[in-house]
ZAPAGU-273992 format. One record per residue (C-alpha): residue in one letter; x negated, y negated, z. Coordinates in steps of 0.05 Angstrom, whole numbers, plus 5000, padded with zeros to 4 digits. Layout:
BEGIN
aXYZ
...
//
This chain:
BEGIN
m831982568426
k824382658430
l821882828499
a815182838535
m813383158602
v808182828647
n806583338701
d813683528723
r817182888699
l821182878633
v820882228596
p824182008531
m818581898480
e820581168469
q819381038543
l812681388546
d806580968562
p802280928499
v796281138541
y798881848537
l798681808461
d791381608457
r787781978402
g781882028450
t786282488493
y789082878434
f782782968393
g776782658429
d777482148373
g772881618400
v765781418417
y762581198481
e756280868509
v752880818577
l747880298597
r745080038662
s741879438695
y735579378736
n735178828788
g740778418757
k738478488685
l741878928633
f736879408602
a736379498527
l743079168513
d741579048440
e739379768428
h745680038462
m750179578422
a746779788357
r747780528374
f754980408393
a756280038328
a753080608289
s757481118325
m763780728309
a761780658236
a760181398231
v767181608253
r770581028216
i773480668276
t775179958255
g779279388285
i774379178340
d768178768328
i761678968362
g760978248385
v767578308423
v764978948456
r758578598476
e762478018507
r766778498547
v760678868573
l757478208594
a763877968627
a764678618666
f757378598688
k758077888712
a764478038749
g761578668781
g755978288814
m751678918821
a744178868812
n743379588792
a749679758754
k752080328710
i756780118655
y760780628617
f765380428559
h768880758502
v773180598442
t778381078416
r781781018348
g788180818384
s794981078406
a799781418358
p804182038352
r799782648346
n797482738274
h790582918249
t790382338199
w791181628222
e794881018197
k790680448168
d793579938216
i792180328280
m788979898333
p783280178376
n783580238451
f777779988494
f776180238564
l770380058611
t768180218682
i762479928722
s759480218785
e752980248824
a747480618786
p745281248821
d738981238863
s734181728829
s728181608875
k728782288909
e729282658842
k723182288817
a719382478879
r721083208883
g723183378812
i729083798788
t730484508765
v733384668697
c735685278659
t737085418586
h743885488553
p746085608481
d747184958442
l754485028420
r755684308400
w757784048332
k752683848279
r753083098289
c750282998358
d747182348334
i754282068341
k755781918414
s762882188410
l767782368465
n767483098445
l763383348504
l766584008523
p760384428504
n756083948545
i760784008604
l760884768602
a753284788596
r752284318655
q757284698698
d753885348681
a747285038704
a750484798768
d753385488781
r746285758775
g743585248824
c740284808771
d740684058759
e741084058683
a742284528625
i737084528569
l740384688503
v737385198455
d739685238382
d740785838338
a733485818316
g731185888387
l728785168393
i730284678448
t734284078424
e735783668487
g739183698554
a746683738563
g746483008584
s739182808574
a733282788527
f727983328539
f720383258538
a714483728545
i707283548556
i702984078524
g695484018517
g695983288538
a700883118482
l708082888490
c712683358452
t719983178438
a725083378386
p725182948323
l730982468313
v735582858267
a743082968268
n742883518321
i740583068378
l742682388405
p738081798388
s736681678462
i735080958480
t730981188539
r727181668493
h725281068450
f722080708509
i718681338535
v715281428467
k712980708472
a710580838544
a706681448521
a703481058465
n701480508514
r698081048557
g694381318496
m698081968499
p698782348432
i705982418410
q708583028372
e715782998347
q717083738345
c721684218379
v718984728428
t721485418447
p723685598518
e717386018524
q712985428505
a716784988555
a715885498610
h708285468599
a707784718589
d703184288630
e709083848651
l716383758634
f721383208645
i728182958623
a730582248609
v737481958618
t739881238618
t742381218690
k736081538720
d730681428666
v724781918676
i725982528719
p720583078727
v722383808717
v718884268767
k722384928751
f724585178682
d728785818678
g725886018746
t718685878726
p714885348767
i712184778725
s705984388745
q705484818808
g712584628827
i711283888837
p711683278791
g705383238749
p700582648741
r702482488669
v709882458684
k708382008743
a704281568697
l710081528648
i714881338704
t710280768723
e709480548650
f716980578637
q718280138696
k714479578661
f720179538610
t725379438664
v722678808697
//
């Protein structure tokens, strides 16, 4: 007889709920996406679906059509009835006995939650504090996979140090992105952000911020900066789907823009909001 133990309960394997055999639990073998709505309208749905499809293709998850995923997202959003909603969903490769390789006929598992999007107005008004942390993630951060343990440990370390976000620094001493956000510096009036290569996530919010900066006539430099450059930047901010543009007012203990949100970040917040109406 094959047995499993769930907490303190022994269960014959044949009676075990397949949810406990999910490859997402065993291996982080899955990909996820997060999107939100503003005032009853889903934001950048096409862009999020395209990124999710790319993530599934990159890790070779098959058996679920992106059109089906889109329909499920729309159905959940309609049922939720929330004007400003946060929608999280993931697809794992499926449930099966633990084995590194997978069977060709394995069927993926889909999971979704919907809740109220967080109110970021206070963070926009006062700004946040951040600190650096070594970037210990795998080399394909362009895939939005469920393997987030390095991100979790970095964010918890930041929280333990009284900070709101961890800013990740690679082995070359360059900032890649935040543990759960894109990172931006304004230096000499130009918007600096890491180029879209495999070591960062192709942030949807980043895409619209670059457009907002262009609309404002702000020069854009796709280049990484060092922690020292960031600490002496004119202004800093992060971007994340659920909160969009959030000013950074302290970096590794150093005040940025005199410790208050700067004028260029405020202008970008205003410009970004034009995309959400």
